[in-house]
BALOBA-1460 file (C-alpha; in Angstrom, 3 decimals):
// residues 337
<rec num="1" residu="m" x="-72.131" y="29.378" z="57.882"/>
<rec num="2" residu="k" x="-69.087" y="28.166" z="59.820"/>
<rec num="3" residu="k" x="-69.343" y="24.508" z="60.769"/>
<rec num="4" residu="l" x="-67.440" y="22.593" z="63.429"/>
<rec num="5" residu="n" x="-65.449" y="19.706" z="61.937"/>
<rec num="6" residu="f" x="-65.920" y="16.584" z="64.072"/>
<rec num="7" residu="g" x="-64.055" y="13.329" z="64.392"/>
<rec num="8" residu="i" x="-65.550" y="10.322" z="66.168"/>
<rec num="9" residu="i" x="-63.132" y="8.190" z="68.166"/>
<rec num="10" residu="s" x="-64.381" y="4.591" z="68.421"/>
<rec num="11" residu="y" x="-67.743" y="2.901" z="68.064"/>
<rec num="12" residu="a" x="-67.283" y="0.910" z="71.291"/>
<rec num="13" residu="h" x="-70.258" y="2.744" z="72.805"/>
<rec num="14" residu="p" x="-73.575" y="2.276" z="70.963"/>
<rec num="15" residu="h" x="-74.341" y="5.994" z="71.311"/>
<rec num="16" residu="a" x="-71.774" y="6.604" z="68.551"/>
<rec num="17" residu="l" x="-74.344" y="5.509" z="65.960"/>
<rec num="18" residu="r" x="-76.841" y="8.197" z="66.938"/>
<rec num="19" residu="f" x="-74.221" y="10.900" z="67.473"/>
<rec num="20" residu="a" x="-72.687" y="10.210" z="64.058"/>
<rec num="21" residu="s" x="-76.066" y="10.675" z="62.392"/>
<rec num="22" residu="v" x="-76.744" y="13.947" z="64.215"/>
<rec num="23" residu="i" x="-73.222" y="15.345" z="63.691"/>
<rec num="24" residu="a" x="-73.279" y="14.470" z="59.988"/>
<rec num="25" residu="g" x="-76.682" y="16.086" z="59.521"/>
<rec num="26" residu="g" x="-76.205" y="19.103" z="61.785"/>
<rec num="27" residu="r" x="-76.485" y="22.720" z="60.660"/>
<rec num="28" residu="k" x="-73.376" y="23.661" z="62.644"/>
<rec num="29" residu="t" x="-71.411" y="20.413" z="62.427"/>
<rec num="30" residu="k" x="-69.651" y="18.259" z="59.854"/>
<rec num="31" residu="l" x="-68.427" y="14.692" z="60.338"/>
<rec num="32" residu="v" x="-65.004" y="14.512" z="58.700"/>
<rec num="33" residu="a" x="-63.193" y="11.580" z="60.357"/>
<rec num="34" residu="i" x="-63.824" y="8.340" z="62.268"/>
<rec num="35" residu="s" x="-61.335" y="6.040" z="64.010"/>
<rec num="36" residu="g" x="-61.757" y="2.323" z="64.575"/>
<rec num="37" residu="d" x="-60.261" y="1.975" z="68.061"/>
<rec num="38" residu="g" x="-61.689" y="-0.554" z="70.487"/>
<rec num="39" residu="s" x="-64.758" y="-2.651" z="69.826"/>
<rec num="40" residu="n" x="-66.753" y="-2.515" z="66.588"/>
<rec num="41" residu="s" x="-63.966" y="-1.259" z="64.320"/>
<rec num="42" residu="d" x="-65.796" y="-2.857" z="61.375"/>
<rec num="43" residu="v" x="-68.867" y="-0.772" z="62.189"/>
<rec num="44" residu="a" x="-66.712" y="2.355" z="62.434"/>
<rec num="45" residu="r" x="-65.214" y="1.663" z="58.999"/>
<rec num="46" residu="a" x="-68.672" y="1.130" z="57.479"/>
<rec num="47" residu="e" x="-69.963" y="4.335" z="59.062"/>
<rec num="48" residu="a" x="-67.017" y="6.313" z="57.666"/>
<rec num="49" residu="k" x="-67.902" y="5.077" z="54.198"/>
<rec num="50" residu="k" x="-71.582" y="5.868" z="54.784"/>
<rec num="51" residu="y" x="-70.902" y="9.488" z="55.774"/>
<rec num="52" residu="g" x="-67.979" y="10.146" z="53.448"/>
<rec num="53" residu="a" x="-65.611" y="10.644" z="56.394"/>
<rec num="54" residu="r" x="-61.935" y="9.676" z="56.493"/>
<rec num="55" residu="f" x="-61.331" y="6.393" z="58.309"/>
<rec num="56" residu="y" x="-58.335" y="5.989" z="60.603"/>
<rec num="57" residu="k" x="-57.301" y="2.730" z="62.250"/>
<rec num="58" residu="n" x="-56.498" y="4.494" z="65.522"/>
<rec num="59" residu="y" x="-57.183" y="7.754" z="67.307"/>
<rec num="60" residu="e" x="-53.579" y="8.978" z="67.154"/>
<rec num="61" residu="e" x="-53.858" y="9.130" z="63.364"/>
<rec num="62" residu="l" x="-57.188" y="10.924" z="63.613"/>
<rec num="63" residu="l" x="-55.808" y="13.490" z="66.085"/>
<rec num="64" residu="r" x="-53.054" y="14.359" z="63.624"/>
<rec num="65" residu="d" x="-55.699" y="15.347" z="61.064"/>
<rec num="66" residu="e" x="-55.572" y="19.161" z="61.110"/>
<rec num="67" residu="n" x="-59.069" y="19.310" z="59.611"/>
<rec num="68" residu="v" x="-60.528" y="17.826" z="62.813"/>
<rec num="69" residu="e" x="-61.439" y="20.563" z="65.296"/>
<rec num="70" residu="a" x="-63.447" y="18.560" z="67.836"/>
<rec num="71" residu="v" x="-63.890" y="14.914" z="68.783"/>
<rec num="72" residu="y" x="-66.715" y="12.840" z="70.185"/>
<rec num="73" residu="i" x="-65.040" y="10.083" z="72.224"/>
<rec num="74" residu="a" x="-67.074" y="6.882" z="72.509"/>
<rec num="75" residu="i" x="-64.281" y="4.477" z="73.403"/>
<rec num="76" residu="e" x="-64.436" y="2.054" z="76.348"/>
<rec num="77" residu="t" x="-64.568" y="3.936" z="79.661"/>
<rec num="78" residu="y" x="-61.209" y="2.684" z="80.950"/>
<rec num="79" residu="r" x="-59.532" y="4.450" z="78.009"/>
<rec num="80" residu="h" x="-61.279" y="7.808" z="78.510"/>
<rec num="81" residu="k" x="-58.352" y="9.362" z="80.382"/>
<rec num="82" residu="e" x="-55.753" y="8.235" z="77.855"/>
<rec num="83" residu="v" x="-57.693" y="9.402" z="74.794"/>
<rec num="84" residu="a" x="-59.178" y="12.612" z="76.224"/>
<rec num="85" residu="i" x="-55.795" y="13.867" z="77.433"/>
<rec num="86" residu="r" x="-54.227" y="13.177" z="74.038"/>
<rec num="87" residu="a" x="-57.111" y="14.958" z="72.310"/>
<rec num="88" residu="a" x="-56.594" y="17.987" z="74.563"/>
<rec num="89" residu="e" x="-52.851" y="17.971" z="73.871"/>
<rec num="90" residu="e" x="-53.617" y="18.081" z="70.149"/>
<rec num="91" residu="g" x="-55.929" y="21.062" z="70.661"/>
<rec num="92" residu="k" x="-59.187" y="19.239" z="69.908"/>
<rec num="93" residu="h" x="-62.391" y="20.216" z="71.699"/>
<rec num="94" residu="i" x="-63.868" y="17.220" z="73.501"/>
<rec num="95" residu="l" x="-67.358" y="15.755" z="73.767"/>
<rec num="96" residu="l" x="-66.718" y="12.748" z="76.011"/>
<rec num="97" residu="e" x="-69.126" y="9.870" z="76.637"/>
<rec num="98" residu="k" x="-70.232" y="9.247" z="80.188"/>
<rec num="99" residu="p" x="-69.059" y="8.438" z="82.768"/>
<rec num="100" residu="i" x="-66.141" y="10.845" z="82.539"/>
<rec num="101" residu="a" x="-63.720" y="8.224" z="83.945"/>
<rec num="102" residu="l" x="-63.408" y="5.197" z="86.198"/>
<rec num="103" residu="n" x="-62.358" y="7.240" z="89.233"/>
<rec num="104" residu="l" x="-62.152" y="10.827" z="90.488"/>
<rec num="105" residu="k" x="-58.376" y="11.074" z="90.036"/>
<rec num="106" residu="d" x="-58.679" y="10.280" z="86.331"/>
<rec num="107" residu="a" x="-61.565" y="12.755" z="86.055"/>
<rec num="108" residu="d" x="-59.342" y="15.466" z="87.575"/>
<rec num="109" residu="d" x="-56.559" y="14.677" z="85.125"/>
<rec num="110" residu="i" x="-58.929" y="14.994" z="82.154"/>
<rec num="111" residu="i" x="-60.310" y="18.311" z="83.428"/>
<rec num="112" residu="k" x="-56.813" y="19.697" z="84.033"/>
<rec num="113" residu="a" x="-55.623" y="18.638" z="80.572"/>
<rec num="114" residu="a" x="-58.566" y="20.366" z="78.880"/>
<rec num="115" residu="k" x="-58.001" y="23.566" z="80.877"/>
<rec num="116" residu="k" x="-54.265" y="23.560" z="80.192"/>
<rec num="117" residu="a" x="-54.906" y="23.186" z="76.454"/>
<rec num="118" residu="g" x="-57.692" y="25.762" z="76.423"/>
<rec num="119" residu="v" x="-60.202" y="23.371" z="74.835"/>
<rec num="120" residu="k" x="-63.874" y="22.828" z="75.618"/>
<rec num="121" residu="l" x="-64.819" y="19.675" z="77.532"/>
<rec num="122" residu="m" x="-68.459" y="18.549" z="77.704"/>
<rec num="123" residu="l" x="-70.303" y="15.402" z="78.772"/>
<rec num="124" residu="p" x="-73.523" y="14.289" z="77.047"/>
<rec num="125" residu="f" x="-76.229" y="13.773" z="79.664"/>
<rec num="126" residu="n" x="-79.433" y="13.392" z="77.664"/>
<rec num="127" residu="p" x="-82.499" y="13.925" z="79.906"/>
<rec num="128" residu="r" x="-82.012" y="17.674" z="80.439"/>
<rec num="129" residu="f" x="-82.258" y="18.115" z="76.650"/>
<rec num="130" residu="t" x="-85.651" y="16.400" z="76.346"/>
<rec num="131" residu="e" x="-88.637" y="18.687" z="75.788"/>
<rec num="132" residu="p" x="-90.832" y="17.464" z="78.717"/>
<rec num="133" residu="l" x="-88.018" y="17.932" z="81.239"/>
<rec num="134" residu="v" x="-87.070" y="21.342" z="79.808"/>
<rec num="135" residu="k" x="-90.711" y="22.366" z="80.351"/>
<rec num="136" residu="a" x="-90.738" y="20.848" z="83.846"/>
<rec num="137" residu="k" x="-87.564" y="22.763" z="84.758"/>
<rec num="138" residu="e" x="-89.145" y="26.024" z="83.540"/>
<rec num="139" residu="m" x="-92.273" y="25.392" z="85.653"/>
<rec num="140" residu="i" x="-90.259" y="24.474" z="88.748"/>
<rec num="141" residu="d" x="-88.058" y="27.563" z="88.417"/>
<rec num="142" residu="a" x="-91.157" y="29.727" z="87.953"/>
<rec num="143" residu="g" x="-92.594" y="28.385" z="91.214"/>
<rec num="144" residu="e" x="-95.655" y="26.884" z="89.534"/>
<rec num="145" residu="i" x="-95.699" y="23.797" z="91.783"/>
<rec num="146" residu="g" x="-94.131" y="25.476" z="94.800"/>
<rec num="147" residu="p" x="-90.861" y="24.337" z="96.369"/>
<rec num="148" residu="l" x="-89.801" y="20.853" z="95.329"/>
<rec num="149" residu="e" x="-90.155" y="18.187" z="98.007"/>
<rec num="150" residu="y" x="-89.841" y="14.803" z="96.325"/>
<rec num="151" residu="i" x="-88.728" y="13.274" z="93.033"/>
<rec num="152" residu="q" x="-89.213" y="9.730" z="91.850"/>
<rec num="153" residu="a" x="-87.307" y="8.975" z="88.664"/>
<rec num="154" residu="i" x="-86.690" y="6.046" z="86.354"/>
<rec num="155" residu="s" x="-83.799" y="7.337" z="84.311"/>
<rec num="156" residu="e" x="-82.812" y="5.297" z="82.456"/>
<rec num="157" residu="n" x="-84.081" y="1.757" z="82.180"/>
<rec num="158" residu="v" x="-82.807" y="0.175" z="78.987"/>
<rec num="159" residu="k" x="-82.216" y="-3.243" z="77.500"/>
<rec num="160" residu="p" x="-78.710" y="-4.550" z="78.303"/>
<rec num="161" residu="p" x="-76.189" y="-3.431" z="75.658"/>
<rec num="162" residu="i" x="-75.138" y="-7.058" z="75.260"/>
<rec num="163" residu="f" x="-78.524" y="-7.652" z="73.563"/>
<rec num="164" residu="l" x="-77.760" y="-5.201" z="70.743"/>
<rec num="165" residu="q" x="-77.471" y="-7.069" z="67.465"/>
<rec num="166" residu="g" x="-74.492" y="-6.475" z="65.215"/>
<rec num="167" residu="l" x="-72.412" y="-4.784" z="67.924"/>
<rec num="168" residu="d" x="-69.816" y="-6.159" z="70.346"/>
<rec num="169" residu="m" x="-70.778" y="-4.773" z="73.743"/>
<rec num="170" residu="s" x="-68.975" y="-7.403" z="75.854"/>
<rec num="171" residu="w" x="-66.753" y="-4.759" z="77.478"/>
<rec num="172" residu="f" x="-69.779" y="-3.521" z="79.441"/>
<rec num="173" residu="l" x="-69.625" y="-6.791" z="81.421"/>
<rec num="174" residu="d" x="-65.976" y="-6.255" z="82.444"/>
<rec num="175" residu="v" x="-65.892" y="-4.015" z="85.504"/>
<rec num="176" residu="k" x="-62.230" y="-3.128" z="84.876"/>
<rec num="177" residu="k" x="-63.212" y="-1.617" z="81.528"/>
<rec num="178" residu="s" x="-66.649" y="-0.194" z="82.360"/>
<rec num="179" residu="g" x="-66.377" y="0.681" z="86.050"/>
<rec num="180" residu="g" x="-69.692" y="-1.010" z="86.771"/>
<rec num="181" residu="g" x="-72.747" y="-2.481" z="85.139"/>
<rec num="182" residu="g" x="-76.240" y="-1.196" z="84.417"/>
<rec num="183" residu="f" x="-76.233" y="1.429" z="87.165"/>
<rec num="184" residu="m" x="-72.856" y="2.862" z="86.117"/>
<rec num="185" residu="d" x="-74.020" y="2.886" z="82.503"/>
<rec num="186" residu="t" x="-77.370" y="4.648" z="82.928"/>
<rec num="187" residu="a" x="-77.556" y="6.359" z="86.335"/>
<rec num="188" residu="p" x="-75.261" y="9.258" z="85.328"/>
<rec num="189" residu="h" x="-78.093" y="10.541" z="83.122"/>
<rec num="190" residu="g" x="-80.516" y="10.463" z="86.020"/>
<rec num="191" residu="v" x="-78.087" y="11.994" z="88.497"/>
<rec num="192" residu="d" x="-77.369" y="14.900" z="86.135"/>
<rec num="193" residu="s" x="-81.071" y="15.547" z="85.658"/>
<rec num="194" residu="l" x="-81.675" y="15.575" z="89.424"/>
<rec num="195" residu="l" x="-78.848" y="18.057" z="90.027"/>
<rec num="196" residu="w" x="-80.224" y="20.216" z="87.196"/>
<rec num="197" residu="l" x="-83.891" y="20.047" z="88.243"/>
<rec num="198" residu="t" x="-83.173" y="20.822" z="91.907"/>
<rec num="199" residu="g" x="-80.303" y="23.259" z="91.396"/>
<rec num="200" residu="d" x="-78.784" y="21.511" z="94.394"/>
<rec num="201" residu="v" x="-76.425" y="18.683" z="95.368"/>
<rec num="202" residu="p" x="-77.099" y="15.693" z="97.639"/>
<rec num="203" residu="r" x="-75.540" y="15.415" z="101.074"/>
<rec num="204" residu="k" x="-76.336" y="11.739" z="101.577"/>
<rec num="205" residu="v" x="-77.022" y="8.685" z="99.399"/>
<rec num="206" residu="y" x="-78.343" y="5.238" z="100.198"/>
<rec num="207" residu="a" x="-78.370" y="2.652" z="97.408"/>
<rec num="208" residu="d" x="-79.022" y="-0.962" z="96.592"/>
<rec num="209" residu="i" x="-77.265" y="-2.062" z="93.376"/>
<rec num="210" residu="g" x="-76.727" y="-5.580" z="92.122"/>
<rec num="211" residu="a" x="-76.936" y="-8.365" z="89.551"/>
<rec num="212" residu="k" x="-80.605" y="-9.004" z="90.154"/>
<rec num="213" residu="i" x="-82.054" y="-10.014" z="86.779"/>
<rec num="214" residu="y" x="-79.651" y="-11.488" z="84.232"/>
<rec num="215" residu="g" x="-76.863" y="-13.102" z="86.238"/>
<rec num="216" residu="f" x="-74.217" y="-10.893" z="84.651"/>
<rec num="217" residu="p" x="-70.791" y="-10.584" z="86.342"/>
<rec num="218" residu="v" x="-71.691" y="-6.890" z="86.877"/>
<rec num="219" residu="d" x="-74.776" y="-5.232" z="88.320"/>
<rec num="220" residu="d" x="-77.788" y="-4.852" z="86.072"/>
<rec num="221" residu="i" x="-80.001" y="-2.470" z="88.070"/>
<rec num="222" residu="g" x="-79.973" y="-0.268" z="91.147"/>
<rec num="223" residu="t" x="-82.021" y="2.170" z="93.197"/>
<rec num="224" residu="a" x="-80.572" y="5.151" z="95.046"/>
<rec num="225" residu="v" x="-82.200" y="7.474" z="97.571"/>
<rec num="226" residu="l" x="-80.607" y="10.917" z="97.467"/>
<rec num="227" residu="e" x="-81.139" y="13.443" z="100.248"/>
<rec num="228" residu="f" x="-80.387" y="16.942" z="98.944"/>
<rec num="229" residu="k" x="-78.987" y="19.784" z="101.036"/>
<rec num="230" residu="d" x="-82.152" y="21.888" z="100.669"/>
<rec num="231" residu="g" x="-84.355" y="19.002" z="101.776"/>
<rec num="232" residu="v" x="-85.532" y="17.428" z="98.522"/>
<rec num="233" residu="v" x="-85.571" y="13.636" z="98.588"/>
<rec num="234" residu="a" x="-85.134" y="11.818" z="95.270"/>
<rec num="235" residu="v" x="-85.502" y="8.131" z="94.474"/>
<rec num="236" residu="l" x="-83.646" y="7.102" z="91.326"/>
<rec num="237" residu="t" x="-83.888" y="3.708" z="89.646"/>
<rec num="238" residu="a" x="-81.524" y="3.047" z="86.752"/>
<rec num="239" residu="g" x="-80.036" y="0.137" z="84.881"/>
<rec num="240" residu="w" x="-80.625" y="-2.591" z="82.372"/>
<rec num="241" residu="g" x="-84.101" y="-3.462" z="83.602"/>
<rec num="242" residu="n" x="-85.921" y="-3.980" z="80.312"/>
<rec num="243" residu="p" x="-86.088" y="-7.555" z="78.907"/>
<rec num="244" residu="k" x="-85.580" y="-8.454" z="75.246"/>
<rec num="245" residu="g" x="-89.298" y="-8.562" z="74.493"/>
<rec num="246" residu="y" x="-90.185" y="-5.272" z="76.197"/>
<rec num="247" residu="s" x="-91.500" y="-2.676" z="73.766"/>
<rec num="248" residu="y" x="-89.354" y="0.151" z="75.138"/>
<rec num="249" residu="g" x="-85.657" y="0.233" z="74.320"/>
<rec num="250" residu="i" x="-85.210" y="3.180" z="76.666"/>
<rec num="251" residu="e" x="-87.476" y="4.401" z="79.431"/>
<rec num="252" residu="i" x="-87.387" y="7.707" z="81.306"/>
<rec num="253" residu="k" x="-90.101" y="8.729" z="83.788"/>
<rec num="254" residu="y" x="-90.276" y="11.480" z="86.403"/>
<rec num="255" residu="y" x="-92.734" y="12.230" z="89.219"/>
<rec num="256" residu="l" x="-91.933" y="15.707" z="90.574"/>
<rec num="257" residu="v" x="-93.775" y="16.681" z="93.759"/>
<rec num="258" residu="g" x="-93.970" y="20.275" z="94.999"/>
<rec num="259" residu="r" x="-95.884" y="21.785" z="97.897"/>
<rec num="260" residu="e" x="-98.473" y="23.218" z="95.522"/>
<rec num="261" residu="g" x="-98.690" y="20.535" z="92.856"/>
<rec num="262" residu="f" x="-96.834" y="17.844" z="90.978"/>
<rec num="263" residu="l" x="-95.604" y="17.103" z="87.486"/>
<rec num="264" residu="d" x="-96.014" y="13.642" z="85.988"/>
<rec num="265" residu="v" x="-93.601" y="13.049" z="83.093"/>
<rec num="266" residu="r" x="-94.711" y="9.685" z="81.664"/>
<rec num="267" residu="t" x="-92.136" y="9.629" z="78.854"/>
<rec num="268" residu="a" x="-89.357" y="12.013" z="77.936"/>
<rec num="269" residu="y" x="-89.475" y="11.112" z="74.238"/>
<rec num="270" residu="p" x="-92.374" y="11.422" z="71.786"/>
<rec num="271" residu="d" x="-93.317" y="7.956" z="70.593"/>
<rec num="272" residu="f" x="-96.022" y="5.804" z="69.125"/>
<rec num="273" residu="t" x="-96.715" y="2.077" z="69.404"/>
<rec num="274" residu="v" x="-96.694" y="-0.370" z="66.504"/>
<rec num="275" residu="y" x="-98.773" y="-3.506" z="67.106"/>
<rec num="276" residu="q" x="-97.978" y="-6.444" z="64.814"/>
<rec num="277" residu="d" x="-96.464" y="-9.759" z="65.895"/>
<rec num="278" residu="r" x="-95.458" y="-7.876" z="69.013"/>
<rec num="279" residu="a" x="-95.770" y="-4.338" z="70.348"/>
<rec num="280" residu="e" x="-92.879" y="-1.985" z="69.641"/>
<rec num="281" residu="k" x="-92.380" y="1.641" z="70.676"/>
<rec num="282" residu="v" x="-91.059" y="3.869" z="67.918"/>
<rec num="283" residu="y" x="-89.483" y="7.228" z="68.777"/>
<rec num="284" residu="w" x="-90.292" y="9.745" z="66.095"/>
<rec num="285" residu="d" x="-87.918" y="12.382" z="67.409"/>
<rec num="286" residu="r" x="-84.854" y="12.461" z="69.656"/>
<rec num="287" residu="p" x="-84.167" y="16.153" z="70.309"/>
<rec num="288" residu="d" x="-81.790" y="15.302" z="73.149"/>
<rec num="289" residu="v" x="-78.836" y="14.312" z="70.962"/>
<rec num="290" residu="r" x="-79.453" y="17.289" z="68.665"/>
<rec num="291" residu="g" x="-79.476" y="19.524" z="71.733"/>
<rec num="292" residu="i" x="-76.228" y="18.075" z="73.062"/>
<rec num="293" residu="v" x="-74.362" y="18.356" z="69.763"/>
<rec num="294" residu="g" x="-75.844" y="21.781" z="68.973"/>
<rec num="295" residu="s" x="-75.000" y="23.288" z="72.369"/>
<rec num="296" residu="f" x="-71.453" y="21.888" z="72.243"/>
<rec num="297" residu="a" x="-70.887" y="23.231" z="68.727"/>
<rec num="298" residu="r" x="-72.298" y="26.621" z="69.688"/>
<rec num="299" residu="a" x="-70.021" y="26.806" z="72.749"/>
<rec num="300" residu="v" x="-66.960" y="26.063" z="70.606"/>
<rec num="301" residu="l" x="-67.863" y="28.321" z="67.681"/>
<rec num="302" residu="k" x="-68.869" y="31.259" z="69.899"/>
<rec num="303" residu="d" x="-66.348" y="30.550" z="72.680"/>
<rec num="304" residu="e" x="-69.066" y="30.165" z="75.317"/>
<rec num="305" residu="e" x="-69.320" y="27.941" z="78.378"/>
<rec num="306" residu="v" x="-70.599" y="24.405" z="77.690"/>
<rec num="307" residu="p" x="-73.828" y="23.519" z="79.565"/>
<rec num="308" residu="i" x="-72.315" y="20.394" z="81.180"/>
<rec num="309" residu="t" x="-68.706" y="20.845" z="82.264"/>
<rec num="310" residu="g" x="-66.010" y="18.417" z="83.306"/>
<rec num="311" residu="e" x="-66.533" y="19.565" z="86.893"/>
<rec num="312" residu="d" x="-70.237" y="18.709" z="86.590"/>
<rec num="313" residu="a" x="-69.281" y="15.255" z="85.317"/>
<rec num="314" residu="k" x="-66.800" y="14.710" z="88.167"/>
<rec num="315" residu="k" x="-69.493" y="15.620" z="90.710"/>
<rec num="316" residu="n" x="-71.825" y="13.186" z="88.953"/>
<rec num="317" residu="l" x="-69.230" y="10.412" z="89.136"/>
<rec num="318" residu="a" x="-68.641" y="11.111" z="92.847"/>
<rec num="319" residu="i" x="-72.357" y="10.519" z="93.511"/>
<rec num="320" residu="i" x="-72.395" y="7.310" z="91.452"/>
<rec num="321" residu="l" x="-69.310" y="5.952" z="93.231"/>
<rec num="322" residu="a" x="-70.832" y="6.849" z="96.616"/>
<rec num="323" residu="a" x="-73.978" y="4.931" z="95.636"/>
<rec num="324" residu="y" x="-71.880" y="1.842" z="94.885"/>
<rec num="325" residu="e" x="-70.075" y="2.280" z="98.215"/>
<rec num="326" residu="s" x="-73.411" y="2.551" z="100.015"/>
<rec num="327" residu="s" x="-74.649" y="-0.624" z="98.365"/>
<rec num="328" residu="r" x="-71.500" y="-2.515" z="99.350"/>
<rec num="329" residu="r" x="-71.576" y="-1.253" z="102.946"/>
<rec num="330" residu="k" x="-75.379" y="-1.462" z="103.238"/>
<rec num="331" residu="r" x="-75.655" y="1.949" z="104.835"/>
<rec num="332" residu="a" x="-76.026" y="5.584" z="103.824"/>
<rec num="333" residu="v" x="-72.910" y="7.434" z="102.675"/>
<rec num="334" residu="r" x="-72.373" y="11.136" z="103.238"/>
<rec num="335" residu="l" x="-71.191" y="13.303" z="100.370"/>
<rec num="336" residu="n" x="-69.004" y="16.388" z="100.507"/>
<rec num="337" residu="l" x="-69.796" y="18.226" z="97.254"/>
């Protein structure tokens, strides 16, 4: 069976740990190279040794490796444009961490570079690959709860990355590198799921986003009200809302109301609780990352369309940036999507 040879560029984003594991163990993928750019280069080097992948000090060296066919880019957000464009120029297919870029101009440049080079570009938005939401989407599309009217979503609430032990996540607290705080970090997942579940785009957003819990120099949590063109109203809360002692590391919940019923998704991931000195939730399966990597590999190997395109990611970023603008101006902002 033909496998897609992957390189991972940077372990700056904590998602690199999970993606490395899935890529290395995938039926259609092989992890062949890792670069140590940005934060956590020591972790990147250790992971390369763990998986038997070549280690490169920087991404330029990795991109010159002709054995690498595709890259997962997990470098700091402010370097997404630089690295993604170079990857496209070297003919590597691109799985790029969210958000796609710091601004819409950079997003456009990344999309254009991928198209010019004829390479696939995909963003990894997790919720739409979770089994409960896949089932909910099927039921909504089949009309089982009637037309959608209202969605309330917590997607995602997580512990602040700065709390992760053994990893340097300080760049998340620098708005010039991250583009924002907890809302910028986690809301893209929720926004993608809302666009996917409704099959629609919002025309207006009102949001309140701020440093409300931890006193960070960036926001830690936010809530956005999205009014969709077909009339659905969605309330999305996202950010770093979970304290150190909270048993959930990640929390995703959806309340989907239709005219003829509603769907109550209490958790998107199968878990169980361990009670000892303290309660801890343990996830016994994470099909979302497998689904992301598998669908990207399939699109490359079979020359198919990726499920989440660069254009989808740019639209997502436009909504997130409008939410921040709304919060600053303390009024609703209209969208032209």
